[in-house]
Each structure stands twice: as C-alpha cells, then as structure tokens.
Residue frames as a rotation matrix with the C-alpha (Angstrom) as fourth column:
MET 1
0.390 0.909 0.147 -17.42
-0.324 -0.015 0.946 -89.60
0.862 -0.417 0.288 -17.85
ASN 2
-0.621 -0.643 0.448 -16.58
-0.651 0.105 -0.752 -89.88
0.436 -0.759 -0.483 -14.21
GLU 3
-0.914 0.196 -0.356 -17.90
0.290 0.928 -0.234 -92.62
0.284 -0.317 -0.905 -11.90
GLN 4
-0.578 0.742 -0.340 -20.72
0.138 -0.322 -0.937 -90.47
-0.804 -0.588 0.084 -10.44
GLN 5
-0.262 0.487 -0.833 -21.90
-0.876 -0.482 -0.007 -89.46
-0.405 0.728 0.553 -13.94
LYS 6
-0.735 -0.021 -0.678 -21.75
-0.395 0.825 0.404 -93.09
0.551 0.565 -0.615 -15.03
LEU 7
-0.895 0.399 -0.200 -23.83
0.414 0.572 -0.708 -94.16
-0.168 -0.717 -0.677 -12.01
VAL 8
-0.395 0.756 -0.522 -26.43
-0.260 -0.637 -0.726 -91.48
-0.881 -0.151 0.448 -12.76
ALA 9
-0.371 0.205 -0.906 -26.61
-0.928 -0.049 0.369 -92.41
0.031 0.978 0.209 -16.46
GLU 10
-0.880 0.025 -0.474 -26.95
-0.026 0.995 0.101 -96.13
0.474 0.101 -0.875 -15.57
ALA 11
-0.720 0.660 -0.214 -29.74
0.339 0.065 -0.939 -95.31
-0.606 -0.748 -0.270 -13.05
SER 12
-0.295 0.601 -0.742 -31.52
-0.676 -0.681 -0.283 -93.27
-0.675 0.418 0.607 -15.68
ALA 13
-0.585 0.030 -0.811 -31.31
-0.698 0.491 0.522 -96.05
0.414 0.871 -0.266 -18.22
PHE 14
-0.927 0.258 -0.271 -32.75
0.349 0.860 -0.373 -98.48
0.137 -0.441 -0.887 -15.70
ARG 15
-0.491 0.775 -0.398 -35.62
0.005 -0.455 -0.891 -96.09
-0.871 -0.439 0.219 -14.89
GLN 16
-0.282 0.353 -0.892 -36.29
-0.915 -0.379 0.140 -95.75
-0.288 0.856 0.430 -18.61
LEU 17
-0.826 -0.023 -0.563 -36.30
-0.242 0.917 0.318 -99.54
0.509 0.399 -0.762 -19.03
LEU 18
-0.810 0.548 -0.210 -38.80
0.477 0.408 -0.779 -99.89
-0.341 -0.731 -0.592 -16.19
LYS 19
-0.305 0.714 -0.630 -40.97
-0.399 -0.696 -0.597 -97.15
-0.865 0.069 0.497 -17.66
HIS 20
-0.518 0.055 -0.853 -40.85
-0.839 0.159 0.520 -98.78
0.165 0.986 -0.036 -21.10
LEU 21
-0.910 0.175 -0.375 -41.87
0.186 0.983 0.006 -102.14
0.369 -0.064 -0.927 -19.65
ASP 22
-0.646 0.697 -0.312 -44.62
0.309 -0.135 -0.941 -100.46
-0.698 -0.704 -0.128 -17.64
GLU 23
-0.206 0.553 -0.807 -45.99
-0.713 -0.650 -0.263 -98.78
-0.670 0.522 0.528 -20.80
ASN 24
-0.194 0.070 -0.979 -45.88
-0.837 0.509 0.202 -102.12
0.512 0.858 -0.040 -22.60
LYS 25
-0.263 0.169 0.950 -47.59
-0.797 0.517 -0.313 -104.48
-0.544 -0.839 -0.002 -20.20
ASP 26
0.797 0.564 -0.215 -48.72
-0.571 0.589 -0.571 -106.55
-0.195 0.578 0.792 -23.18
VAL 27
0.083 -0.829 -0.554 -45.12
-0.612 0.396 -0.684 -107.75
0.786 0.396 -0.475 -23.50
GLN 28
0.916 0.401 0.006 -45.24
-0.279 0.627 0.727 -110.93
0.288 -0.668 0.687 -21.50
ASN 29
0.340 -0.809 0.479 -42.35
-0.748 0.076 0.659 -112.26
-0.570 -0.583 -0.579 -19.36
ILE 30
0.380 -0.169 0.909 -42.31
0.328 0.944 0.038 -115.44
-0.865 0.284 0.414 -21.42
ASP 31
0.928 -0.027 0.372 -41.72
0.348 -0.301 -0.888 -113.30
0.136 0.953 -0.270 -24.56
LEU 32
0.670 -0.708 0.225 -38.85
-0.732 -0.680 0.040 -111.50
0.125 -0.191 -0.974 -22.91
MET 33
0.262 -0.546 0.796 -37.34
-0.422 0.677 0.603 -114.83
-0.868 -0.494 -0.053 -21.80
ILE 34
0.622 0.020 0.783 -37.60
0.571 0.672 -0.471 -116.22
-0.535 0.741 0.407 -25.34
LEU 35
0.852 -0.196 0.485 -36.12
0.336 -0.507 -0.794 -113.17
0.402 0.839 -0.366 -27.06
ALA 36
0.418 -0.677 0.605 -33.72
-0.486 -0.730 -0.481 -111.75
0.767 -0.094 -0.634 -24.54
ASP 37
0.020 -0.347 -0.938 -33.20
0.497 0.817 -0.292 -114.47
0.868 -0.460 0.189 -21.89
PHE 38
-0.949 -0.143 -0.282 -34.35
0.315 -0.344 -0.885 -112.17
0.030 -0.928 0.371 -19.06
CYS 39
-0.076 0.970 0.233 -37.66
0.621 -0.137 0.772 -110.93
0.780 0.203 -0.592 -17.76
ARG 40
0.295 0.273 0.916 -39.14
-0.391 -0.840 0.376 -108.63
0.872 -0.469 -0.141 -15.13
ASN 41
0.996 0.070 -0.057 -38.47
0.013 0.508 0.861 -111.24
0.089 -0.859 0.505 -12.46
CYS 42
0.269 -0.962 0.051 -34.78
0.915 0.239 -0.324 -111.30
0.299 0.134 0.945 -13.47
LEU 43
-0.112 -0.301 0.947 -34.68
0.124 -0.950 -0.287 -107.54
0.986 0.085 0.144 -13.13
SER 44
0.747 0.495 0.444 -36.23
-0.393 -0.209 0.895 -107.89
0.536 -0.844 0.038 -9.70
LYS 45
0.842 -0.484 -0.237 -33.49
0.534 0.687 0.494 -110.33
-0.077 -0.542 0.837 -8.62
TRP 46
-0.062 -0.906 0.419 -30.77
0.833 -0.279 -0.478 -108.03
0.550 0.320 0.772 -10.01
TYR 47
0.188 0.263 0.947 -32.36
-0.217 -0.929 0.301 -105.08
0.958 -0.261 -0.117 -8.22
MET 48
0.976 0.209 0.058 -32.39
-0.121 0.301 0.946 -107.02
0.180 -0.930 0.319 -4.96
ALA 49
0.497 -0.859 -0.125 -28.73
0.867 0.498 0.028 -107.99
0.038 -0.122 0.992 -5.47
GLY 50
-0.142 -0.511 0.848 -27.82
0.468 -0.789 -0.398 -104.36
0.873 0.340 0.351 -6.22
ALA 51
0.597 0.417 0.686 -29.51
-0.421 -0.565 0.710 -103.29
0.684 -0.712 -0.161 -2.96
LYS 52
0.942 -0.270 -0.199 -27.62
0.330 0.636 0.697 -105.98
-0.061 -0.723 0.688 -1.06
GLU 53
0.086 -0.954 0.288 -24.31
0.875 -0.066 -0.480 -104.64
0.477 0.293 0.828 -2.51
GLN 54
-0.212 -0.061 0.975 -25.25
-0.151 -0.984 -0.094 -101.34
0.965 -0.167 0.200 -0.81
ASP 55
-0.944 -0.134 -0.302 -25.96
0.241 0.346 -0.907 -103.15
0.226 -0.929 -0.294 2.47
VAL 56
-0.477 0.871 0.114 -29.66
-0.861 -0.438 -0.258 -102.56
-0.175 -0.222 0.959 2.03
GLU 57
-0.934 0.206 0.292 -31.81
0.197 0.979 -0.061 -105.60
-0.299 0.000 -0.954 2.68
ILE 58
-0.203 0.929 -0.309 -35.00
-0.939 -0.274 -0.208 -105.88
-0.278 0.248 0.928 0.58
ASN 59
-0.310 0.137 0.941 -36.94
-0.021 0.988 -0.151 -109.02
-0.950 -0.066 -0.304 -0.08
TYR 60
-0.855 -0.043 0.517 -38.01
0.477 0.327 0.816 -110.49
-0.204 0.944 -0.259 -3.40
ASP 61
0.142 0.982 0.122 -41.58
0.984 -0.128 -0.121 -109.11
-0.103 0.137 -0.985 -3.04
GLN 62
0.448 -0.063 -0.892 -40.22
0.192 -0.968 0.164 -105.59
-0.873 -0.244 -0.421 -2.42
ALA 63
-0.612 -0.765 -0.201 -37.90
-0.080 -0.193 0.978 -105.88
-0.787 0.614 0.057 -5.39
ARG 64
-0.568 0.521 0.637 -40.73
0.821 0.404 0.402 -107.15
-0.048 0.752 -0.658 -7.66
GLU 65
0.477 0.799 -0.367 -42.89
0.779 -0.577 -0.244 -104.21
-0.406 -0.170 -0.898 -6.58
ALA 66
0.065 -0.568 -0.820 -40.09
-0.067 -0.823 0.565 -101.84
-0.996 0.018 -0.092 -7.51
VAL 67
-0.901 -0.420 0.112 -39.82
0.035 0.188 0.982 -103.41
-0.433 0.888 -0.154 -10.96
TYR 68
-0.557 0.750 0.356 -43.52
0.815 0.413 0.406 -104.06
0.157 0.516 -0.842 -11.67
GLY 69
-0.834 0.200 0.515 -44.71
-0.163 -0.980 0.117 -100.80
0.528 0.014 0.849 -10.17
MET 70
0.237 0.897 0.374 -47.29
-0.893 0.049 0.448 -102.70
0.384 -0.440 0.812 -8.10
PRO 71
-0.050 -0.216 0.975 -47.45
-0.682 0.721 0.125 -105.85
-0.730 -0.659 -0.183 -6.06
TYR 72
-0.886 -0.382 -0.261 -46.58
-0.448 0.565 0.693 -108.89
-0.117 0.731 -0.672 -8.27
SER 73
-0.669 0.670 0.321 -49.84
0.552 0.737 -0.390 -110.60
-0.498 -0.083 -0.863 -7.50
GLU 74
0.237 0.750 -0.618 -51.77
0.045 -0.644 -0.764 -107.56
-0.971 0.153 -0.186 -8.76
TRP 75
-0.269 -0.409 -0.872 -49.67
-0.847 -0.331 0.416 -107.36
-0.459 0.850 -0.257 -11.93
LYS 76
-0.976 -0.147 0.161 -50.11
-0.077 0.924 0.375 -111.09
-0.204 0.353 -0.913 -12.54
ASP 77
-0.328 0.934 0.144 -53.87
0.583 0.320 -0.747 -110.95
-0.743 -0.161 -0.649 -12.06
ASN 78
0.433 0.578 -0.692 -54.26
-0.025 -0.760 -0.650 -107.92
-0.901 0.299 -0.315 -14.33
HIS 79
0.400 -0.398 -0.826 -51.63
-0.841 -0.518 -0.158 -108.34
-0.365 0.757 -0.541 -17.00
GLN 80
-0.643 -0.759 0.105 -50.13
-0.669 0.623 0.405 -111.79
-0.373 0.190 -0.908 -17.19
LEU 81
0.408 0.718 -0.565 -51.58
-0.903 0.407 -0.136 -114.21
0.132 0.565 0.814 -19.73
THR 82
0.571 -0.141 0.809 -51.25
-0.134 0.956 0.261 -117.94
-0.810 -0.257 0.527 -19.80
ALA 83
-0.449 -0.778 -0.440 -48.33
-0.633 -0.070 0.771 -118.92
-0.631 0.624 -0.461 -22.00
THR 84
0.578 0.608 -0.545 -49.39
-0.806 0.320 -0.498 -120.46
-0.128 0.727 0.675 -25.27
PRO 85
0.767 -0.332 0.549 -48.11
0.276 0.943 0.186 -123.88
-0.579 0.009 0.815 -26.35
GLU 86
0.687 -0.534 0.493 -46.03
0.486 -0.166 -0.858 -122.03
0.540 0.829 0.145 -29.01
GLN 87
0.523 -0.505 0.686 -44.49
-0.641 -0.764 -0.074 -119.76
0.562 -0.401 -0.723 -26.44
MET 88
0.657 -0.270 0.704 -43.65
-0.530 0.498 0.686 -122.71
-0.536 -0.824 0.184 -24.15
ALA 89
0.792 -0.394 0.467 -42.09
0.578 0.731 -0.364 -124.64
-0.198 0.558 0.806 -27.06
ALA 90
0.576 -0.598 0.557 -39.97
0.144 -0.597 -0.789 -121.57
0.804 0.535 -0.258 -27.95
PHE 91
0.572 -0.331 0.750 -38.99
-0.806 -0.395 0.441 -121.09
0.150 -0.857 -0.493 -24.30
GLU 92
0.744 -0.252 0.619 -38.00
-0.105 0.871 0.480 -124.75
-0.660 -0.422 0.621 -23.92
ALA 93
0.728 -0.516 0.450 -35.98
0.632 0.253 -0.733 -124.57
0.265 0.818 0.510 -27.21
ARG 94
0.541 -0.500 0.676 -34.24
-0.374 -0.863 -0.340 -121.41
0.754 -0.069 -0.654 -25.88
GLN 95
0.591 -0.275 0.758 -33.39
-0.752 0.151 0.641 -123.23
-0.291 -0.949 -0.118 -22.59
ALA 96
0.808 -0.272 0.523 -32.15
0.327 0.945 -0.014 -126.32
-0.491 0.182 0.852 -24.41
ALA 97
0.706 -0.542 0.455 -29.89
0.353 -0.288 -0.890 -124.15
0.614 0.789 -0.012 -26.63
ARG 98
0.579 -0.453 0.678 -28.27
-0.699 -0.704 0.126 -122.64
0.420 -0.547 -0.724 -23.54
LYS 99
0.728 -0.267 0.631 -27.02
-0.376 0.615 0.694 -126.03
-0.573 -0.742 0.347 -22.32
C-alpha cells in the first residue's frame, strides 16, 4: 500500500467510525471514556489537530460539528443523558488506574 492509498483507507475508516457513532447515539461519551479512554470530544480534538497539521485553522466548535454531525449543543440537548452514579464511579476508577 502506498502513502496515498494508506491515507484514503485511513480517511475511510474515520468516516465509518463517525457513521457508526452517529447510528449509535445511545452510546454515551461517558461509556466510551470508561471502555476505550476516548470519546467524541477526543475525536473532535484529534480532528482539529489534524486540520492544523494541514495548516487549516478550525475551532473546537467546528471540529465538534464535524464529529457529531450537528452543533454540539444540539447533540447534547437531544442525545446526551446525565451520567449515572455507576458510570461516574467507573469513570473515576478508570482515571485513577491511569495514574
């Protein structure tokens, strides 16, 4: 695989990941953080960093919209649930284990 093919394959995988997350809005960011140590907001930050590497300036809100498929405030209002005490305990345990 040459570099261009690799770049296209990686971009395709990223688009599939975003599509999968979009089709599974019930998967909460807290769950992703507990299980995989990243969430949609992390993807947004990585997307923003990737744009910067290409000398393209986008802000965090623009990066979030690219990842969430809508403004973050809209996604949050329509899809984000309040974390349960069990989720928060699991998240805190995950964070403590990283230190």
